[in-house]
Each structure stands twice: as C-alpha cells, then as structure tokens.
C-alpha positions as CSV (number, residue, x, y, z in Angstrom):
1,X,40.4,-27.2,26.9
2,X,37.7,-27.9,29.5
3,X,40.4,-28.7,32.2
4,X,41.9,-25.3,31.4
5,X,38.7,-23.5,31.9
6,X,37.8,-25.5,35.1
7,X,41.1,-24.4,36.6
8,X,41.4,-20.6,35.5
9,X,37.6,-19.9,35.2
10,X,35.6,-22.0,37.4
11,X,32.5,-20.1,37.6
12,X,32.1,-20.3,33.8
13,X,32.8,-24.1,33.9
14,X,30.2,-24.4,36.8
15,X,27.7,-22.5,34.8
16,X,27.5,-25.3,32.2
17,X,25.9,-25.3,28.8
18,X,22.5,-26.7,29.3
19,X,20.0,-26.7,32.1
20,X,18.0,-23.7,33.1
21,X,21.0,-21.2,33.8
22,X,23.6,-22.7,31.0
23,X,25.3,-20.8,28.7
24,X,23.5,-22.5,25.8
25,X,20.1,-21.4,27.3
26,X,21.2,-18.1,27.8
27,X,22.3,-17.5,24.3
28,X,19.2,-19.2,22.9
29,X,16.9,-16.9,25.1
30,X,18.7,-13.7,24.1
31,X,18.4,-14.5,20.4
32,X,14.7,-15.7,20.8
33,X,13.7,-12.6,22.6
34,X,15.9,-10.4,20.0
35,X,14.4,-11.9,16.9
36,X,11.0,-12.6,18.2
37,X,10.4,-9.0,19.4
38,X,12.0,-8.0,15.9
39,X,9.4,-9.6,14.0
40,X,6.3,-8.5,16.1
41,X,7.8,-4.8,16.7
42,X,9.2,-4.9,13.2
43,X,5.8,-5.5,11.5
44,X,4.1,-2.9,13.9
45,X,6.8,-0.3,13.3
46,X,6.6,-0.8,9.5
47,X,2.9,-0.1,9.4
48,X,3.1,2.9,11.6
49,X,6.3,4.3,9.6
50,X,4.3,3.8,6.2
51,X,1.4,5.4,7.7
52,X,3.4,8.3,8.8
53,X,4.7,8.8,5.4
54,X,1.4,8.4,3.5
55,X,-0.8,10.5,5.8
56,X,1.5,13.6,6.1
57,X,0.4,16.7,4.4
58,X,2.4,15.7,1.0
59,X,1.9,12.3,1.2
60,X,0.0,9.9,-1.1
61,X,-3.2,9.9,1.3
62,X,-2.9,13.1,3.4
63,X,-5.0,12.9,6.4
64,X,-4.0,15.3,9.3
65,X,-5.8,13.6,11.8
66,X,-4.7,10.2,11.2
67,X,-0.9,11.4,10.8
68,X,-1.4,13.2,14.2
69,X,-2.5,9.8,15.7
70,X,0.4,7.7,14.1
71,X,3.0,10.6,15.2
72,X,1.7,11.1,18.9
73,X,1.7,7.2,19.5
74,X,5.3,7.0,18.2
75,X,6.6,10.0,20.3
76,X,5.1,8.8,23.5
77,X,6.0,5.5,23.0
78,X,9.8,6.5,22.3
79,X,9.4,8.7,25.4
80,X,8.6,5.9,27.8
81,X,11.8,4.4,29.4
82,X,11.7,0.6,28.7
83,X,12.0,-0.5,32.4
84,X,9.0,1.6,33.2
85,X,7.1,0.1,30.1
86,X,7.8,-3.4,31.5
87,X,6.2,-2.6,34.9
88,X,3.2,-0.5,33.3
89,X,2.0,-2.9,30.7
90,X,2.5,-6.0,32.9
91,X,-1.1,-6.6,33.0
92,X,-1.3,-6.8,29.3
93,X,1.4,-9.2,29.4
94,X,-0.2,-11.3,31.9
95,X,-3.4,-11.3,29.7
96,X,-1.5,-12.4,26.5
97,X,1.0,-15.0,27.7
98,X,-0.3,-15.7,31.3
99,X,3.0,-14.8,33.0
100,X,5.2,-11.8,33.5
101,X,8.4,-13.5,33.9
102,X,10.6,-15.4,31.2
103,X,11.7,-15.0,27.8
104,X,8.3,-15.3,26.2
105,X,6.8,-12.7,28.6
106,X,9.7,-10.4,27.7
107,X,8.4,-10.2,24.1
108,X,5.5,-8.0,24.8
109,X,7.4,-5.2,26.4
110,X,10.2,-5.5,23.9
111,X,7.9,-5.5,21.1
112,X,6.0,-2.5,22.2
113,X,9.4,-0.8,23.2
114,X,11.0,-1.1,19.9
115,X,8.2,-0.4,17.5
116,X,8.4,3.3,18.0
117,X,11.8,3.5,17.4
118,X,11.8,1.5,14.3
119,X,8.5,3.3,13.0
120,X,10.5,6.6,13.1
121,X,13.5,4.9,11.5
122,X,11.1,3.6,8.8
123,X,9.7,7.1,8.2
124,X,13.1,8.7,7.8
125,X,14.2,6.0,5.5
126,X,11.1,6.2,3.4
127,X,10.9,9.9,3.2
128,X,14.6,9.7,1.6
129,X,13.1,8.1,-1.6
130,X,13.2,10.4,-4.6
131,X,9.9,12.3,-5.0
132,X,10.8,12.4,-8.8
133,X,10.3,8.4,-8.9
134,X,7.0,8.8,-7.1
135,X,5.8,11.3,-9.7
136,X,7.2,9.1,-12.3
137,X,5.2,6.2,-10.9
138,X,2.0,8.2,-10.8
139,X,2.5,9.4,-14.4
140,X,2.5,5.8,-15.5
141,X,-0.8,5.2,-13.6
142,X,0.5,3.2,-10.6
143,X,-1.8,2.7,-7.8
144,X,-0.9,3.7,-4.1
145,X,-0.2,0.1,-3.4
146,X,2.0,-0.1,-6.3
147,X,4.1,3.0,-5.3
148,X,4.1,1.8,-1.9
149,X,5.7,-1.7,-2.7
150,X,7.6,-0.7,-6.0
151,X,8.9,2.6,-5.1
152,X,9.0,3.2,-1.5
153,X,9.8,-0.1,-0.1
154,X,11.9,-1.3,-3.3
155,X,13.9,2.1,-3.6
156,X,14.4,2.4,0.4
157,X,15.4,-1.3,0.8
158,X,19.1,-0.3,1.5
159,X,18.2,2.2,3.9
160,X,15.6,0.1,5.5
161,X,18.2,-2.7,6.0
162,X,20.3,-0.1,7.6
163,X,17.9,1.0,10.1
164,X,16.6,-2.7,11.0
165,X,20.2,-3.4,11.7
166,X,20.2,-0.4,14.1
167,X,17.0,-1.4,15.6
168,X,18.1,-5.2,16.1
169,X,21.3,-3.9,17.8
170,X,19.2,-1.8,20.2
171,X,16.8,-4.8,20.9
172,X,20.0,-6.8,22.1
173,X,20.7,-4.0,24.4
174,X,17.0,-4.2,25.7
175,X,17.0,-7.9,26.1
176,X,19.8,-7.5,28.4
177,X,17.8,-5.0,30.4
178,X,15.0,-7.4,30.4
179,X,17.1,-10.1,31.5
180,X,18.3,-8.1,34.6
181,X,14.4,-8.2,35.8
182,X,13.9,-12.0,35.2
183,X,13.6,-12.4,31.5
184,X,16.6,-14.8,31.3
185,X,19.2,-14.7,28.7
186,X,22.7,-13.2,28.9
187,X,21.3,-10.1,30.7
188,X,20.4,-12.2,33.6
189,X,23.7,-14.2,33.3
190,X,25.8,-11.2,33.4
191,X,23.8,-9.2,36.1
192,X,22.3,-11.7,38.4
193,X,24.8,-14.6,38.2
194,X,27.9,-12.4,37.4
195,X,27.7,-9.1,39.0
196,X,25.4,-9.9,41.8
197,X,27.1,-12.9,42.9
198,X,30.8,-11.4,42.4
199,X,31.5,-14.0,39.7
200,X,33.4,-11.5,37.3
201,X,34.6,-14.2,34.9
202,X,30.9,-14.9,34.2
203,X,30.0,-11.3,33.9
204,X,32.9,-10.6,31.3
205,X,32.0,-13.7,29.1
206,X,28.4,-12.7,29.0
207,X,29.3,-9.3,28.1
208,X,31.8,-10.4,25.3
209,X,29.0,-12.8,24.0
210,X,26.7,-9.9,23.7
211,X,29.3,-7.8,22.0
212,X,29.9,-10.6,19.6
213,X,26.2,-10.9,18.8
214,X,26.3,-7.2,18.0
215,X,29.2,-7.3,15.9
216,X,27.7,-10.1,13.8
217,X,24.3,-8.3,13.3
218,X,26.0,-5.1,12.4
219,X,28.5,-6.9,9.7
220,X,25.4,-8.9,8.3
221,X,23.3,-5.7,8.1
222,X,26.1,-3.7,6.4
223,X,26.7,-6.5,4.0
224,X,23.1,-6.9,2.9
225,X,22.7,-3.0,2.7
226,X,25.5,-2.6,0.3
227,X,24.0,-5.7,-2.0
228,X,20.7,-4.0,-1.8
229,X,22.1,-0.6,-2.8
230,X,23.8,-2.1,-5.8
231,X,20.7,-4.0,-7.3
C-alpha cells in the first residue's frame, strides 16, 4: 500500500504522518481549531442568542437598550470578513496567547468570527419555540430561568443541534482560511504545501479530507437532531 502511494503519489508519501507538516498533525490541528473555537464561540453565541430573545419587545425581560447592544454587536460581527478580522484583532490575539501564528492563536479570531453567526442562528431557533408553551409555563409559576432551560432550550434542542451543525461546518471552512495565513491544519497543507508548490496530489487529498470531515459532521448532526426531535 505504502509502496503504491510512494509510486503514484510521491508528494503525499513524502508529507508523512507525523512531524510539523505531516498529515496526522494537519488533521489534528484542523480538529483542534474547529472544536476549540466551537466551544468558546459557541458559549458566547449561545449567550448572545438567548439575550436577543429575552430582551426583545415581546421577550421575557424586554429591554430595548440592551437588545440594541446585542443586535448591533452581532450584526457588526457578522459583517466583518474573517480575513480582515484576523488582522484587526491580532493585538488582542497577541495579548491573550502571546503569538499570532499557529493553531492556538487561530482560536481567538475563529471564536470571535463564528459567535455572531451562531448567535443569530440561536435567536432564530429559539424564536421558533411555541409561544403557547411559554405562556403555559408562566401560568404554572415557572421562573424566567425555568422557562429558558425547560422551554426554550429543551423544546428548541433539535433546531439548536441543526444550527450547531451548520456552525461547525462553517468553522471547518474558516479553519482552512486561517490555515492559508499560517494557522496550520489542512488549509496550510492544501494551499501552502499543495497549491503554491504545485503538488496537486497533496492539495486534492487535503481537500478530500476536509470534505469527509464536513460529511461526518453533517451526518452526526442530522442523526442527533432527529433523535432530539422524537424525544
């Protein structure tokens, strides 16, 4: 098997599995950036999404000024292209992780880049929860916290899983873009090693691995959403 790869795809074989630029390292860096940013950006996005739903005029705790702050932060965050955000917040990245290069440094712009998108998705998902169930919970004396946890998050869990799946897939694309500017991962392998060095076999294999990762995330998300929907 390895002899066949070495014969017909020598650049893939030369890349190796370990080391700073091996396939195993690239895959690990992509997964690290994707799920690391999903945790930090996801928490921030969930908080902002819930805040948008609660502070709207017909929310549990209407607050026009606070809603405008949440809304403007999310809207502006979504409007900034990721490649520009990486450069603009580089001083913040340097302050937090003491470097602007590498997979760990990429977590900062990735988290800030994905949270506005996820926040808006969470807002839409939670607004889809039946108003009748919220009113019924109020009638039974449920507190705002009870309604958030037991009505909004529980009733909207299937849709929340779906939007989380979409967000994870978007993050995979952002990690590839981050990789092209020095963050590592499959993006660096495809663009820097493959495309710029005319190693087409490396570029295509990196692309195929990214596509497989996206397919796995989509399949898993659909499976979990269907299970949550029937509970």
